[in-house]
N, C-alpha and C positions, 0 to 999 in steps of 0.2 A: 363414303367413309375414307378419311385420309389414311394412307398407308404408313405404317410405322417405319421409321428409318432405323436400319440395323447396322451393327459393326461387323465387318467381314475381313478376315485375313485371307490373302491370296499368296500362295507359296509358288515362287517362280515368276519370271518376267519375260517369257517368250510370247509368241503370237497368241496361243490359247489363253494365257494368263491375261494379257492386255485386252483382248477382245471381250473376255468375261468381265474384266474390270470396267470396261466401257459400258456394257449393258447394266451392270449392277450400280455403277455410279450415276447413270442417267435415271435410274429408278429412285435415286435420292439416298442410297446407302453410303456409309462411310467405309472406305476400303483402304487397308494397309497392305502393301506389297512387300514381301520379303524375298530378296533375290540373292542367290549364291554368288553371282558375279558382281563386279562393281558397276558395270554398265548394263542397262536393260536391252531387250531385243531377242535374247535367246538365239534360236537358229536363224531368225530373220537378220540378226546382226553377225552371227558367227558361223552360220551354216551355208549361206548363199555365196557363190563363187566371188572372190574379191573384185573382179573387174566388172561385175554387174552393178555399176554405180547408180544408174537410174532407178533400178528396182529397190536398192537399199535406201537411197535417198527418199523415195516415196514412202516406204514403210516407216523410216525414222520420223518423218514429219507427222505421219498419222499417229504413231505411238506417242510422240511428244505431246500432242494435243490431249491425249488421254491422261498422261502423267501430269499435265499442268492443271488439271481440274482441282478445284478447291477441296473437294471431298475425297481426293486420292492422295495417299502418302506413300512415297517410295523409300525403302530402306535397303540399300545394296550392301554387298560384302558380308552377308550373313548366311551361314550354312544352317540348314534345318534337317534334323534326323538324329539317328543314334550316333553318339560320340561326335556331335557337331556343336556349333555355338549354342543352339537351342533345340530341344526336341519338339517333335510335332505335338506330343502330349502337353508339353509346357505351353505351346502356342494356344492349343484348345482350352487349357485351363485358365488362361488370362481373362476369359469372359467374352470372347467373340461369339456372336450369334451363329456364325457359320465359318467354316474353314474350307477354302477351295484349293486343292492341290493341282497345280498346273506346271510341274517341273519338267515336263517332257520326258524323254527316255534317256536318262542319264547313265544307265548301265551299258555294258558292252556285251554284245552277242557274239559268241564263238561256237564253232561246230564241235569242239572237243577232239580235234584230229591230232594224231601223233606229229610232233614237230612244231606245233603252234607256239611253243614257248621260245623258239629261236629268236635271236636278236633282230633279224631282218623280216619278221612277220608282224604286221600291224593291222589295226582296225581302221577303217576309213574315217570313222568319226574323229579319232585322234588326229589324223592328218588334216582333216577339214578344219578342226579347231586350231591346229598348228599354223596353217597358212592364212587363217583369218585372225591371227594374233590374239587368241584367247588364253590368258594365263590359267594354269601353269603349262598348258600344252605348247604355247608359243615359245617357252623356254627350254623345251625338251629337244634332244637330238634324235633325229630319225635317219639312220644310215641307209639311204636308198642306193641300190646298185644300178646296173645298166640294163638289166632284163627283168622287168616287173610283171608279175601275174596278178590280176585283180579278179577276185571271185565275186560274181554277181553281174547283173546286166540291167541295172536301173539307172536313174539319174545321178545318184551318188557315185556309182561306178564311173560314169562319164565325167563327173567333176574331178575324180582322181586321175583319170586318163588325161583330162585337160591340163591338170597341174604337171603331170609327168611329161607331157608333150611340150608345153609352152614354157614352163618354169624350170623343171629339173632337166629337161632335154635329154632323157635317157635314150639308150639305143633302141629298145623295143618295149612295148607294153601290150600285154595280151589279156583280154577279158574272157573269162571262162564262165559258161552257163550250163546248168544241168539240163535245160530244155533247149528248144530250137529257136530259130529266128522269129517265128510267129509269136513266141511267148516273151519276147523282149519287153522290158518295163520302162525303158527310157522314152522321153518325148522327142519329137522331131527337132524342136528348138535346141535341146542339149546336144543332140547328135550332130547337128550342123556345125557346132563349134569345134568338133574334133575330126570330122570326116576328111578334112584335108590331109590328115596323117595316115589314112588307111592304106594298108598294103593291098592294093586292088587285086593283083594276081592271087595272093593268099586268100582273100575274101572269096574270090571266084571259085577257087579250089575247095574251100570249106563249104560253100553253098552246094557245090556239086556233090560233095561227100554226104551231106545230110538230106539231099533231095529225096532219095527213096523213103527215108523215115517220115518225111513230111507228107509225101504223096500217099503213103500207106494209111494215113488218117484223114485224107481229103484236103490237105492244105495246099494252097496255090503257091508253088515255089517261085514262079516268075514274079508274082506280085511282091514278095518280100525281097527278092533279088533286086528288083528295081528300086524299092524303098531304101535299101541299104547302100546302094551305089549312087543315090540321088545327089549328094552334096560333095562328092569326092573332089570336085574342081574348086570348091570354095576355099579361099586363102585362110590360113590359120591366123589366130590373133597375133602370134609371134612366129617368125620363120623358124622352122625346126626340121631336123632330119630324123626325128623319132618315127619308128614304124609301129603303127597300131594294127593289131590283129584281133580276131574273135575266134573262139573255139566253142562249138555247140555240142550238146549231148555228152557232156563230161561232168561227172560229179566228184569233187575233191575227196580223196580218201586219206591221204597223209602227205606230209611235207618232208622231202628228202633233205637231210642235213649231214654234212661230212664230219670227219673226226675233229675238225677245228670249230664245229658249231655253226658253220656257214651254210646257208640255204643253197641247194644245187638244183632243186626242181620240185614240182608238185605232182604227185601221183593221182590220177583221176580214173574212176571207174566209168567205163563206157555205158551209156544209157540208151533206151529206146522210148519213143513217144507212144502213149496209149490213149486212144480216142476216149473222150468223156462219154459216160453212159447217157447223160442228159445234156441237151444244148445249153450252153452258158456255163457249164461246170468247167473247172480247170482241167487242162490236158494232163493226163496221168503220166507216170514215169516208171519204167521197168529197168532195173539194174541187170547188167548182162554178165557180171562176174569176170569181165576182161578189163585190163588196166593199161594205161598209157602214161608215160612221164612227160610232162611239159617242162622243158628246161627253163630255169629262172634263178635269180639270186635274191629276189625280194617278193614277198607275197602280201597282198592287201585284201582283207575281207570287207566287201561292201554288201553285207547281207542284212542290213537293218540293225536297229539298236534294241535295247531291252530296258525294262524298268529297273530302278535302283532299289533293292530291298532294304538297304540301310536307312531309307526314309522312315521306316517304322510302321507302314500300313500293312494290314493282313493281306496275304496272297490268296489268289483264287485256288480253292481245293481241286477244281476241275482242270485248270490250265497250268497252274504253278508259276508261270512267268508273267502274270498280270495281277494287278491289285484286284481284290474281291469287291464286287458291287452287288447290290441287292438283286436277287434273281427274279423276283416277281415284278410284273409291269405295274406302273402307277397311273398310266394314262389310258385312253381308249385306243391307243396305237400299240398293239402287242409286240410289234417288232422294234419299237423304239428302245434304244439302249438305256440302261440305268446309269446314273452318275453318283448316287449316294453309296458311300463305302459300306461294306458288310463285314461283320466279324464272324467267321465260320465257327470259331470255338464257342462263342456265346450264342450263336445262331440268332443274331439280331443285328439290325443296322447300326452303324455309327451315325446317328441321325443328323448331326451337325457338320459332317465331313463329306466332301465331294471330290471327284477326280474329273478333269476335263482334258481334252487334247491327247497328246501322246502319253500322258500319265495314265489315261484310261485305256488307250490302245496304241501300243508303241509303233512308231514308224509308219503311221497311217496317213498318207497324203502329205501335201505341202501346206503353205500358209493359208490358202483358201479353205482347205478342209479343216484346218485347225480353228479357223474362225467359225465355220459352220457348226463344228462340234461344241465350241465354247458357248455359242449363242443358244444352241439347243439345250446344253447342260444348264444354262441359266434359268430355263423354264422350270426345271425340277428344283433348283436352288430357291427360286422365288416362291414356288409352291410351299416349300418348307418354311421360308421366312414369313409367309402369310398364314401359317398355322394349318395347312391342309394335311398334315401327317399326324399320327397319334402322339408323337412327342414334338413339342413346340420349342422355339428358341427361348433361351433363359431370359435375356433382356434385363439382367440384374444390375449391370454396370454401364455407366455412360462411356461413350467412345473416348472421351478425354481421359478417364480413369484407366481404361484398357491400354491406350497408347502410352500413357505415363508409366504404367507397369511394365510394358514391353521395353521401353527405353531404359528404365532403371535396371532391368535384368541384364540387358546387353551391356550397359555401362559397367555394371559390377563384374562382368566377365571380360572386360577390356576389349570388347569387339569394336573394331574401327569401322563404324557404319558410315555409309555415304548416302546423302539425300539427293534428290533430283536436281536441285540447284547446283550441287557440286558436280554432278554428272555433266551438266551443261557447261560448267567452267572447264572441265576436263576436255570436253569436245572442242571448245574454243582454243585451248592450248594445242590440241592435235591439229586443228585447222591452220593455226599459225605456223606450226612446224612443217606441215605439208607445203604451205606457201614458201617457206624458207628453203625447203629442199627441192622445190619445183616439181612436186608430184601431185597427183589428183587426190590421193588419200594417204594419211599417215595415222597409225595407231601405236600408242604405247604398248609394248609387248610384255612388260613386267608389272606385276601387281605392286611391288614395293615402289616402283617408279611412279605409278599413278597416285598412290597414297602420299608419296613425298611431294608431288606437285600440288596436292591438295592440302599440304601442311599437316599430314598425319604420318604415323609410323605403323608398320605392320608387325604386330607381335604374335600373329596367329600362325604363320608358316603355311607352306603349301600342303601340308598333310591334312588340312581341313577338307580337302576335296576327296570325294569318293569316286571310284571308277577310273582313276588315272592309271594305277598300276595293275597289271594282269596278275 
């Protein structure tokens, strides 16, 4: 039996969105992508460190092939959510057979510490967007001092360290971790890029200090000492005198701010490692009630991101910081995650709406994991489209009617949309500018400039973006 071709709206244009689009388009469905930004790519475009040209180029080529498919339509510069260009409910009511939310984790995760509202306290995501030239973050000023503390010890932390060392060339940057060296989350590849800035005597002293805590739970101190000192002789990407240090077993408690509102340090509570009760469980943590101040004039939180509630999806009653999905399994794999959105108030699924990627689970893995999650999510989406659930797709309107209704609504609201052909034109202009300047890559950093180059004007303003201001 021939499968019926369906009309699908995909919100977002990052890796999870585009990989889901690829699967659904190959199945013959018509897909419309609505993207907040002018250019597609999401974190693959605006989250990968700028000098990783080979990686970015490969992803762009792959994503371009998806966006060039005849049954895929890209509409950029459109915000979706509450108080946005169009609400999620309005998208669903246009007649799409399914709506796939793949907006990533657009919200900002904070710890709620005293002093977080100081001018020199930032979230890593905002800085990453800034140095990757994503408006409006690219247009914001970030007053970075000379002594930077980065909370967290994953790959994003090291990207921030990379930027501080090679671009900002600050005097010192210190990564602060609640647990020990064995619980570090960064990869060897990312660590190699910044190891040349390590203050080796300070690292040696820090490892000596935490060695008893590690040995107390059976960890091999020398193994991690060797791993952390492995790349110290590797030259940096750019010559720099920045000193890079790490502090372990320190949990941030508050940020010290002087009478002028300037950051003077971060107060951390000392912690102790607790062995997991079962092999494979996460190493526990015990707070000791003792505190230490690490002097700094800038603090960056690299602790992951959060979902953006203003999108308008119901939140999980259990976790509160994730979108709610159907609790019951639908396949023979009981541990398989659910992707269909659930409305706890009505106690019923939102049958035609799904979340994939970081919209389902924030800050979970990199591009490869986003792809795997999107592909797995498409199994459930396809099951719905094929009528395997109690409620089936409406199928009442043709794709042409739905697309015309969407364009008419956006035109009436004077939204300056950008299609994929215009994205390609913009890319060509950026490549010409890069060649003129003699640099490997150039990006227009202002939204109004991009729209002007495309013969459009921006009447929407930067307030269209959620999650920019704290």
